[in-house]
VEXFI-536216 format. One record per atom (N, C-alpha, C): residue in three letters; x, y, z. Coordinates in nm, 4 decimals. Layout:
(atom 'ALA' (X Y Z))
...
//
This chain:
(atom 'MET' (15.6603 13.5582 6.4669))
(atom 'MET' (15.5801 13.4689 6.3550))
(atom 'MET' (15.6372 13.3231 6.2941))
(atom 'ALA' (15.7768 13.3165 6.3776))
(atom 'ALA' (15.8073 13.1552 6.3351))
(atom 'ALA' (15.7815 13.0443 6.4726))
(atom 'GLU' (15.7246 13.1524 6.6169))
(atom 'GLU' (15.6725 13.0768 6.6683))
(atom 'GLU' (15.5280 13.0562 6.6609))
(atom 'ARG' (15.4154 13.1681 6.5812))
(atom 'ARG' (15.3310 13.0994 6.5523))
(atom 'ARG' (15.2614 12.9400 6.4289))
(atom 'ILE' (15.4161 13.0162 6.3859))
(atom 'ILE' (15.4073 12.8837 6.2669))
(atom 'ILE' (15.4368 12.7061 6.3940))
(atom 'ASP' (15.4919 12.7465 6.4526))
(atom 'ASP' (15.5499 12.6203 6.5924))
(atom 'ASP' (15.4013 12.6111 6.6589))
(atom 'GLU' (15.3806 12.6674 6.6619))
(atom 'GLU' (15.2201 12.6869 6.7582))
(atom 'GLU' (15.1547 12.5353 6.6912))
(atom 'GLY' (15.1399 12.6979 6.5665))
(atom 'GLY' (15.0087 12.5646 6.4743))
(atom 'GLY' (15.0722 12.4145 6.4549))
(atom 'ALA' (15.1438 12.4372 6.4136))
(atom 'ALA' (15.2620 12.2792 6.3167))
(atom 'ALA' (15.2166 12.2002 6.5362))
(atom 'SER' (15.2193 12.2148 6.5924))
(atom 'SER' (15.2619 12.1662 6.6942))
(atom 'SER' (15.1119 12.1228 6.7905))
(atom 'ARG' (15.0349 12.2415 6.7635))
(atom 'ARG' (14.8737 12.2173 6.7985))
(atom 'ARG' (14.7960 12.0920 6.6179))
(atom 'GLN' (14.8510 12.1221 6.5249))
(atom 'GLN' (14.7996 12.0117 6.4289))
(atom 'GLN' (14.8694 11.9109 6.4873))
(atom 'SER' (15.0357 11.8833 6.5401))
(atom 'SER' (15.0313 11.6936 6.5424))
(atom 'SER' (15.0022 11.6396 6.6944))
(atom 'VAL' (14.9143 11.7887 6.7771))
(atom 'VAL' (14.8527 11.7569 6.8674))
(atom 'VAL' (14.6955 11.7025 6.8886))
(atom 'ASP' (14.6690 11.7557 6.7905))
(atom 'ASP' (14.5205 11.6974 6.7242))
(atom 'ASP' (14.5180 11.5339 6.6528))
(atom 'GLU' (14.6042 11.6172 6.5574))
(atom 'GLU' (14.6694 11.4354 6.4707))
(atom 'GLU' (14.6950 11.3551 6.5693))
(atom 'LEU' (14.7679 11.3644 6.7093))
(atom 'LEU' (14.7620 11.2527 6.8183))
(atom 'LEU' (14.6497 11.2214 6.8615))
(atom 'SER' (14.5633 11.3367 6.9099))
(atom 'SER' (14.4322 11.3024 6.9809))
(atom 'SER' (14.3400 11.2508 6.9301))
(atom 'ARG' (14.3947 11.2216 6.7762))
(atom 'ARG' (14.2738 11.2104 6.6774))
(atom 'ARG' (14.3437 11.0681 6.6225))
(atom 'GLN' (14.4242 10.9792 6.6961))
(atom 'GLN' (14.5011 10.8571 6.6286))
(atom 'GLN' (14.4870 10.7873 6.7739))
(atom 'ILE' (14.4690 10.8905 6.8653))
(atom 'ILE' (14.4376 10.7775 7.0187))
(atom 'ILE' (14.3257 10.7451 7.0200))
(atom 'ALA' (14.2256 10.8315 6.9611))
(atom 'ALA' (14.0552 10.7890 6.9627))
(atom 'ALA' (14.0386 10.6815 6.8698))
(atom 'GLN' (14.0987 10.7006 6.7995))
(atom 'GLN' (14.0856 10.5491 6.6822))
(atom 'GLN' (14.1507 10.5076 6.7380))
(atom 'LEU' (14.2647 10.4732 6.8184))
(atom 'LEU' (14.3029 10.3515 6.8185))
(atom 'LEU' (14.2302 10.3008 6.9348))
(atom 'ARG' (14.1436 10.3341 7.0167))
(atom 'ARG' (14.0524 10.3228 7.1417))
(atom 'ARG' (13.9347 10.2154 7.0801))
(atom 'GLU' (13.8903 10.3432 6.9932))
(atom 'GLU' (13.8191 10.2571 6.9017))
(atom 'GLU' (13.8417 10.1024 6.8894))
(atom 'ASP' (13.9289 10.0941 6.7754))
(atom 'ASP' (14.0075 10.0217 6.7916))
(atom 'ASP' (14.0042 9.8792 6.8364))
(atom 'LEU' (14.0477 9.8772 6.9691))
(atom 'LEU' (14.0913 9.8240 7.0604))
(atom 'LEU' (13.9200 9.7835 7.1365))
(atom 'SER' (13.8439 9.8373 7.1575))
(atom 'SER' (13.6982 9.8478 7.2078))
(atom 'SER' (13.6560 9.7499 7.0752))
(atom 'GLN' (13.6550 9.7940 6.9360))
(atom 'GLN' (13.6129 9.6467 6.8369))
(atom 'GLN' (13.6743 9.5172 6.8861))
(atom 'LEU' (13.8231 9.5398 6.8705))
(atom 'LEU' (13.8953 9.4019 6.8817))
(atom 'LEU' (13.8705 9.3288 7.0083))
(atom 'GLY' (13.8452 9.3608 7.1054))
(atom 'GLY' (13.7625 9.3532 7.2404))
(atom 'GLY' (13.5882 9.2723 7.2167))
(atom 'ALA' (13.5062 9.3111 7.1323))
(atom 'ALA' (13.3996 9.2266 7.1075))
(atom 'ALA' (13.4605 9.1185 7.0640))
(atom 'THR' (13.4818 9.1564 6.8902))
(atom 'THR' (13.5088 9.0813 6.8336))
(atom 'THR' (13.5916 8.9335 6.9195))
(atom 'LEU' (13.6504 8.9590 7.0208))
(atom 'LEU' (13.7644 8.8394 7.0467))
(atom 'LEU' (13.6028 8.7845 7.1539))
(atom 'ALA' (13.5531 8.8529 7.2367))
(atom 'ALA' (13.4733 8.7756 7.3208))
(atom 'ALA' (13.3415 8.7361 7.2561))
(atom 'GLN' (13.2831 8.7774 7.1402))
(atom 'GLN' (13.2344 8.7366 7.0500))
(atom 'GLN' (13.2985 8.5857 6.9898))
(atom 'VAL' (13.3837 8.5528 6.9690))
(atom 'VAL' (13.4867 8.4050 6.9384))
(atom 'VAL' (13.5071 8.3019 7.0111))
(atom 'ALA' (13.5297 8.3901 7.1525))
(atom 'ALA' (13.5365 8.3025 7.2532))
(atom 'ALA' (13.3619 8.2543 7.3405))
(atom 'GLN' (13.2673 8.3066 7.2624))
(atom 'GLN' (13.1548 8.2967 7.3386))
(atom 'GLN' (13.0513 8.1163 7.1712))
(atom 'ASP' (13.1456 8.2038 7.1184))
(atom 'ASP' (13.0864 8.1002 6.9993))
(atom 'ASP' (13.1570 7.9645 7.0025))
(atom 'GLN' (13.3173 7.9924 7.0559))
(atom 'GLN' (13.3676 7.8360 7.1194))
(atom 'GLN' (13.3309 7.7294 7.1883))
(atom 'VAL' (13.2394 7.8601 7.3205))
(atom 'VAL' (13.1996 7.8191 7.4176))
(atom 'VAL' (13.0507 7.7459 7.3878))
(atom 'GLU' (13.0021 7.8001 7.2860))
(atom 'GLU' (12.8334 7.6991 7.2505))
(atom 'GLU' (12.8839 7.6224 7.1669))
(atom 'GLU' (12.9606 7.6129 7.0848))
(atom 'GLU' (13.0864 7.5089 6.9692))
(atom 'GLU' (13.0859 7.3734 7.0955))
(atom 'PHE' (13.1929 7.3980 7.1750))
(atom 'PHE' (13.2346 7.2959 7.3049))
(atom 'PHE' (13.0989 7.2349 7.3609))
(atom 'ARG' (13.0075 7.3337 7.3997))
(atom 'ARG' (12.9016 7.2980 7.5049))
(atom 'ARG' (12.8052 7.1698 7.3583))
(atom 'ASP' (12.7888 7.2134 7.2938))
(atom 'ASP' (12.7211 7.1359 7.1831))
(atom 'ASP' (12.7914 7.0359 7.1506))
(atom 'SER' (12.9014 7.0314 7.0964))
(atom 'SER' (12.9586 6.8609 7.1138))
(atom 'SER' (12.9690 6.7794 7.2309))
(atom 'ALA' (13.0240 6.8956 7.3728))
(atom 'ALA' (12.9605 6.8192 7.4303))
(atom 'ALA' (12.8566 6.7272 7.4504))
(atom 'ALA' (12.7171 6.8117 7.4326))
(atom 'ALA' (12.6049 6.7174 7.4817))
(atom 'ALA' (12.5758 6.5973 7.3809))
(atom 'ASP' (12.6268 6.6445 7.2663))
(atom 'ASP' (12.6301 6.4649 7.0859))
(atom 'ASP' (12.6997 6.3907 7.1840))
(atom 'ARG' (12.8412 6.4455 7.2425))
(atom 'ARG' (12.8730 6.3430 7.3241))
(atom 'ARG' (12.8254 6.2465 7.4000))
(atom 'VAL' (12.7956 6.2994 7.5167))
(atom 'VAL' (12.6753 6.2423 7.6460))
(atom 'VAL' (12.5698 6.1727 7.5289))
(atom 'ALA' (12.5093 6.2616 7.4199))
(atom 'ALA' (12.3790 6.1940 7.3597))
(atom 'ALA' (12.4185 5.9949 7.3187))
(atom 'ASP' (12.5330 6.0267 7.2624))
(atom 'ASP' (12.5744 5.9455 7.2487))
(atom 'ASP' (12.6689 5.7960 7.2890))
(atom 'VAL' (12.7000 5.9024 7.3926))
(atom 'VAL' (12.7616 5.7482 7.5371))
(atom 'VAL' (12.6325 5.6830 7.5845))
(atom 'ARG' (12.5046 5.7825 7.6166))
(atom 'ARG' (12.3916 5.7785 7.6831))
(atom 'ARG' (12.3286 5.6355 7.6079))
(atom 'LYS' (12.3465 5.7225 7.4762))
(atom 'LYS' (12.2351 5.5468 7.3334))
(atom 'LYS' (12.3854 5.4460 7.4140))
(atom 'THR' (12.4733 5.4306 7.3712))
(atom 'THR' (12.5717 5.3633 7.4088))
(atom 'THR' (12.5192 5.2332 7.4830))
(atom 'GLY' (12.5606 5.3109 7.5902))
(atom 'GLY' (12.5037 5.2784 7.7375))
(atom 'GLY' (12.3598 5.2356 7.7018))
(atom 'GLU' (12.2329 5.2472 7.7008))
(atom 'GLU' (12.1696 5.1824 7.6830))
(atom 'GLU' (12.1649 5.0497 7.6125))
(atom 'ARG' (12.2366 5.0387 7.5102))
(atom 'ARG' (12.2184 4.9620 7.3900))
(atom 'ARG' (12.2990 4.8233 7.4776))
(atom 'TYR' (12.4230 4.8767 7.5675))
(atom 'TYR' (12.4647 4.7527 7.6301))
(atom 'TYR' (12.3678 4.6928 7.7424))
(atom 'ALA' (12.3098 4.7791 7.7766))
(atom 'ALA' (12.1962 4.7608 7.9087))
(atom 'ALA' (12.1242 4.6466 7.9095))
(atom 'ARG' (12.0669 4.6962 7.7458))
(atom 'ARG' (11.9365 4.6086 7.7325))
(atom 'ARG' (12.0136 4.5090 7.6324))
(atom 'ASP' (12.1668 4.4776 7.5717))
(atom 'ASP' (12.2171 4.3449 7.5372))
(atom 'ASP' (12.2616 4.2334 7.6072))
(atom 'ALA' (12.2853 4.2820 7.7503))
(atom 'ALA' (12.3130 4.2078 7.8845))
(atom 'ALA' (12.1638 4.1547 7.9310))
(atom 'ALA' (12.0536 4.2557 7.9560))
(atom 'ALA' (11.9423 4.1723 7.9765))
(atom 'ALA' (11.9114 4.0476 7.8845))
(atom 'ARG' (11.9153 4.1212 7.7540))
(atom 'ARG' (11.9090 3.9656 7.6722))
(atom 'ARG' (11.9145 3.8751 7.6622))
(atom 'ARG' (12.1079 3.8636 7.7125))
(atom 'ARG' (12.1861 3.7682 7.7212))
(atom 'ARG' (12.1667 3.7409 7.8510))
(atom 'ALA' (12.1084 3.7721 7.9551))
(atom 'ALA' (12.0613 3.7010 8.1137))
(atom 'ALA' (11.9663 3.6001 8.1260))
(atom 'GLU' (11.8773 3.6768 8.0109))
(atom 'GLU' (11.7368 3.6466 7.9972))
(atom 'GLU' (11.7482 3.4763 7.9033))
(atom 'GLU' (11.8261 3.4568 7.7841))
(atom 'GLU' (11.8476 3.3862 7.6965))
(atom 'GLU' (11.9208 3.2468 7.8267))
(atom 'SER' (12.0332 3.3459 7.9190))
(atom 'SER' (12.0760 3.2285 7.9823))
(atom 'SER' (11.9691 3.1893 8.1103))
(atom 'GLY' (11.9134 3.2776 8.1628))
(atom 'GLY' (11.8158 3.1557 8.2071))
(atom 'GLY' (11.7028 3.1294 8.1679))
(atom 'GLU' (11.6804 3.1144 8.0731))
(atom 'GLU' (11.5748 3.0552 7.9560))
(atom 'GLU' (11.6207 2.9459 7.9472))
(atom 'ALA' (11.7758 2.8949 7.8909))
(atom 'ALA' (11.8612 2.7570 7.8599))
(atom 'ALA' (11.9076 2.7068 8.0096))
(atom 'LEU' (11.9115 2.7823 8.1215))
(atom 'LEU' (11.9506 2.6982 8.2496))
(atom 'LEU' (11.8260 2.6280 8.2856))
(atom 'GLU' (11.6678 2.7034 8.2411))
(atom 'GLU' (11.6007 2.6435 8.3155))
(atom 'GLU' (11.5325 2.5042 8.1959))
(atom 'ARG' (11.6020 2.5516 8.1026))
(atom 'ARG' (11.5431 2.4221 8.0208))
(atom 'ARG' (11.6946 2.2791 8.0220))
(atom 'PHE' (11.7393 2.3667 8.0934))
(atom 'PHE' (11.8784 2.2405 8.1396))
(atom 'PHE' (11.8239 2.1417 8.2261))
(atom 'ILE' (11.7794 2.1788 8.3621))
(atom 'ILE' (11.7450 2.1466 8.4662))
(atom 'ILE' (11.5791 2.0743 8.4580))
(atom 'ALA' (11.5577 2.1540 8.3229))
(atom 'ALA' (11.4227 2.0553 8.2881))
(atom 'ALA' (11.4153 1.9010 8.2308))
(atom 'GLU' (11.5620 1.9310 8.1216))
(atom 'GLU' (11.6054 1.8233 8.0462))
(atom 'GLU' (11.6759 1.6672 8.1808))
(atom 'ARG' (11.6986 1.7862 8.2297))
(atom 'ARG' (11.8108 1.6682 8.3265))
(atom 'ARG' (11.8816 1.7362 8.4573))
(atom 'PRO' (11.7398 1.7158 8.5263))
(atom 'PRO' (11.6631 1.7317 8.7070))
(atom 'PRO' (11.8573 1.6815 8.7868))
(atom 'LEU' (11.8734 1.5590 8.7180))
(atom 'LEU' (12.0271 1.4877 8.8270))
(atom 'LEU' (12.1001 1.5601 8.8260))
(atom 'THR' (12.1404 1.5646 8.7041))
(atom 'THR' (12.2738 1.6190 8.6620))
(atom 'THR' (12.2630 1.7646 8.6852))
(atom 'ALA' (12.1473 1.8346 8.7203))
(atom 'ALA' (12.1575 1.9908 8.7274))
(atom 'ALA' (12.1763 2.0058 8.8887))
(atom 'VAL' (12.1339 1.8817 8.9665))
(atom 'VAL' (12.1144 1.8912 9.0990))
(atom 'VAL' (12.2440 1.8671 9.1352))
(atom 'LEU' (12.3125 1.7833 9.0884))
(atom 'LEU' (12.4790 1.7318 9.1143))
(atom 'LEU' (12.5615 1.8603 9.1023))
(atom 'VAL' (12.5509 1.9114 8.9782))
(atom 'VAL' (12.5682 1.9984 8.8840))
(atom 'VAL' (12.6163 2.1041 9.0838))
(atom 'ALA' (12.4915 2.1436 9.1063))
(atom 'ALA' (12.4646 2.2721 9.1936))
(atom 'ALA' (12.5364 2.1721 9.3647))
(atom 'ALA' (12.5323 2.0532 9.3636))
(atom 'ALA' (12.5765 2.0195 9.5242))
(atom 'ALA' (12.7538 2.0427 9.4837))
(atom 'GLY' (12.7663 2.0201 9.4304))
(atom 'GLY' (12.9612 2.0111 9.3208))
(atom 'GLY' (12.9710 2.2050 9.3292))
(atom 'LEU' (12.9237 2.2756 9.2684))
(atom 'LEU' (12.9319 2.3921 9.2725))
(atom 'LEU' (12.9464 2.4239 9.4080))
(atom 'GLY' (12.8349 2.4455 9.4730))
(atom 'GLY' (12.8179 2.4574 9.6816))
(atom 'GLY' (12.9335 2.3673 9.6746))
(atom 'TYR' (13.0177 2.2798 9.7453))
(atom 'TYR' (13.0831 2.2197 9.7709))
(atom 'TYR' (13.2336 2.3196 9.7445))
(atom 'LEU' (13.2953 2.3010 9.6256))
(atom 'LEU' (13.3723 2.4384 9.5911))
(atom 'LEU' (13.3625 2.5799 9.6515))
(atom 'VAL' (13.2269 2.6296 9.6388))
(atom 'VAL' (13.2601 2.7555 9.6858))
(atom 'VAL' (13.2892 2.7427 9.8418))
(atom 'GLY' (13.1826 2.6477 9.9333))
(atom 'GLY' (13.2233 2.6217 10.0955))
(atom 'GLY' (13.3379 2.6092 10.1038))
(atom 'ILE' (13.4331 2.5060 10.0245))
(atom 'ILE' (13.6212 2.4844 10.0426))
(atom 'ILE' (13.6636 2.6253 9.9892))
(atom 'LEU' (13.6712 2.7538 9.9360))
(atom 'LEU' (13.7443 2.8173 9.8877))
(atom 'LEU' (13.6870 2.9386 9.9834))
(atom 'THR' (13.5723 2.9377 10.0386))
(atom 'THR' (13.5745 2.9858 10.1410))
(atom 'THR' (13.5861 2.9399 10.2733))
(atom 'ARG' (13.6404 2.8922 10.2891))
(atom 'ARG' (13.6586 2.8153 10.4405))
(atom 'ARG' (13.7733 2.9201 10.4378))
(atom 'LYS' (13.7973 2.9614 10.6744))
(atom 'LYS' (13.9234 2.9996 10.6731))
(atom 'LYS' (14.0176 2.8753 10.6828))
//
């Protein structure tokens, strides 16, 4: 009779242990799914942030390019005005610069 009580208690312990193992498997499965979702959310957040930064850099680059083009055009117009107002001075400056470049590039 003591053996039957021990067998019953052992069976209950085994059943309880099996139930706990099944619950642990379920919990681990849910934890894995949660971690996968968190990782996916972080990847999407990083992707969105990177896309925003790329757009900001592109806009900044375009603004700098427009500013440089505007300044180059203004400089060209100023040079044209200078040449029109002082043609002899412009020719002398160009000749002097050509002479300096020739000296500097001579071997």
